[in-house]
N, C-alpha and C positions, 0 to 999 in steps of 0.2 A: 504493499499497499504508499504511494508514493505521502510524503507528507511536503507542505508550502513550505519555502525557506524564507525567511525574511528579508533574503532577495528579492521575493517572487511577487514582494508588499509597499516592501519602502520607497521614498521617493526619494529619486538615488542624485539628482540635482539639486544635493544641498548647499545653503548660505551658511558661511562660517565669519567669524572673527574672530582676530587676534587676541591677545590679553591685553593689548596697552590700547584697545581699541576703544574711542570715550563714549559714554553713555548715549549722549546724542545721534551720533552713529549709528548705533544699535537701534536706535527707534527708529531710525528713519529706514532702517536694512528689514527691519518687521513689518515696518507701515508698507514698503514697497513692492514687496514679496509675497503682502498678505499670510506672513506666517506667524506662529507665535513662539518660537524659539529660533535658537542660536547655537550650533557648538561651537565649542570656543579651542583652538588650535596655538599651540605653543612654537618656541620656535624650531623648534625640528618637528614640525607639520605633525605631531598627534593629539590628541582631542585631550585635553586639560580637563574640560568640566562644559558644563553647559549655561545659557541664559533664556532663561524665559520672558513671557509677558509679565506674568506674578512678579519674580525679582523686579523688574523695573518699574513696578507698580510702585514701589515699598516707597520709594521715594516721595510721592504725592499722599501715601496713605499715613505715614506716619512724620508727616513736613510740620502737624499742629499737633499732635499726639501729646498726652500726661506722660510724665512720670512715672515709673513701676512703684506699686503699692507691696509688691512682697520682692523677698529675695528669688525666690524661682522665676517671679516675675521679672525680676532686673537680669537675669541671666540670659532669658529666654528673649528680652528685647533686645540685650546689649548687640546679639547674635544679627538679629534681625535692622538692627538700627547701624550696625556696622554695611549691612547691605543698602540700604538705606540712604547712605550716606558716600557710599562708592563712587567713583566718575569715570572707572573703565572697567572693562568686561569681568577683569581680572579679582577686581571686588565684588562684582554681583553676581558672577557666577557660584554655581552649586558644584565642589569639586572634594576630591576625584572623580574623576565622570565615573559614571556608571552607565558602562555602552554594552552593545549586543553586536555580536560576531554575523555577518551579511549570513553564513551557513546556517544560523540556529534556528532550530523549527518556530513555527508561529505559535506554539504553546509554549515554549521555552520563555519568548520576549512577552509573551503576556505574563506568563507568571512574573516575571522579572518586574516590569511594570506595577505589578498590583504589588508587590513583596516593597518596592520602595515608595507605592504609593503617586507614582510620574504619569503625564500625558503623553511623554514623549520619550526618547532615548536617541544617542546618536548609534549610526551603525559604523562600525569599524570593519577595513582590510585587517589583515593576519599582522600587518605591522605595525596599528594600530591608530591608523591613518584615516580620517573621515572621508565614508563611501557613501552614505545616504544618511536618512533620519526616518524612524519611525514614528507612528502614533498608534493612540489605541483605536481610532478609527481604519486605521490600516489593516490592524489585527482581525479587525471584524470583517472584513469582504470575503472569509471563508465561508460566513453562514451567506454570503450572497450567491453561492452555488442553486442551482436551478434542481428540485425533486429530482427529473430524469435523470441527471447526471449521478447524483447520492445514489440514487435504486441501481442503476447499472454494477456502480464500484462495489455495492457491497452485492450484489451476484457475482459478481466476475471475480473478485479477488478477495472477498470472505468467503463466500458458500462455496464457490470452484474450486480456487487455488490455493487458499488456505483449509479449507475442511473437508473438501473434495467430496460435496455433497450436489445429490442429485436436486437443480435447481427447479425443477419441475412440482417437486415435493415440500416449498418452501414459499410460500407469497410473501413477497416484501412490498408495502406500498410506503410512500412519502408524502406526507400532505404537510406543506410548512415547516419543515425540517425535521418531522417528527415520521420516526420510523416505525412501522408497525408490524409484525413477524407472526404469522399466521402458517401453521401445516405441520410437517412429520420431519423429526431429523434420526438419524439410524442410533444414537444411542444418547440418554439422557445428560450425561454430562456436556456435550455437545451444547447445551442451550446456555445455560451462563457464558460459555465461551463465545458463540456466535451473537449472546446481547453485547458483551464488552470490545468484540472487532467493531461491529456497526457503531457502537457509539464512540468507536475511536473515530471514524471515516470522517472528514473536515466535511463542515457546515449542519452536521447532525447535534438537532436540539436536543433528543430525548428520544427514547426506544421506549416502545412497548411490545410485547410479548403473549400468544395464546400458540405456544409452540409442546405438541406431545412429540414420543419417542418409538422407537421399535423396539430397545433394548435398556433395560434400566442396570447399566453396568455400575452404580452408585451403592448397589449392594452387593455385599462380599462373597465371593463363591461358596463359603462353607453354608450362607444363610439362604442359597439358592437350592440347595438340593433338599430333598423330601425326604 
């Protein structure tokens, strides 16, 4: 089963800025290209961080902010105020950079963004240099596959290639990404495997099954004897 990689869904034409790029130039670059984040690159061309529109808004957000009331607020606000007072990408960026390889799977990239609470991440090549940028919206494209494409992949790659099942014995229906499996498989132990593989197919939202089996191979041989 082919899994789409980050390279398949990312935006390859990425706008980057240097660490010394001034605040205003970063704002202008985002506005000109209609983007919400720019990777920051060091002198060696490798990605060192990322500046988002949220980072830029700190300057406006904390312009008239009152002072902190607790020690915890003081420590938190100190970091935020440092960004609010920054004048270039080095001071504005979140770093070290959390990046994703262009060869990573879409699922791996989605887990990375979720784990760090990011909306996007720079994509790098084997040398750590920018190859693109990937966003949550990019990763959600896998759910735009047609129901027919999903059905054909499950029949061909799951039933036939992986499980060696007669596709005429199992009906696969897909509606709005939800897979329904009905019919009969050879062995009972195949049912959870079939469900798991179908669920792992890109674009699948959920799997529902009403399957029965020819042989119950989950019962020990000693119990089968009468």
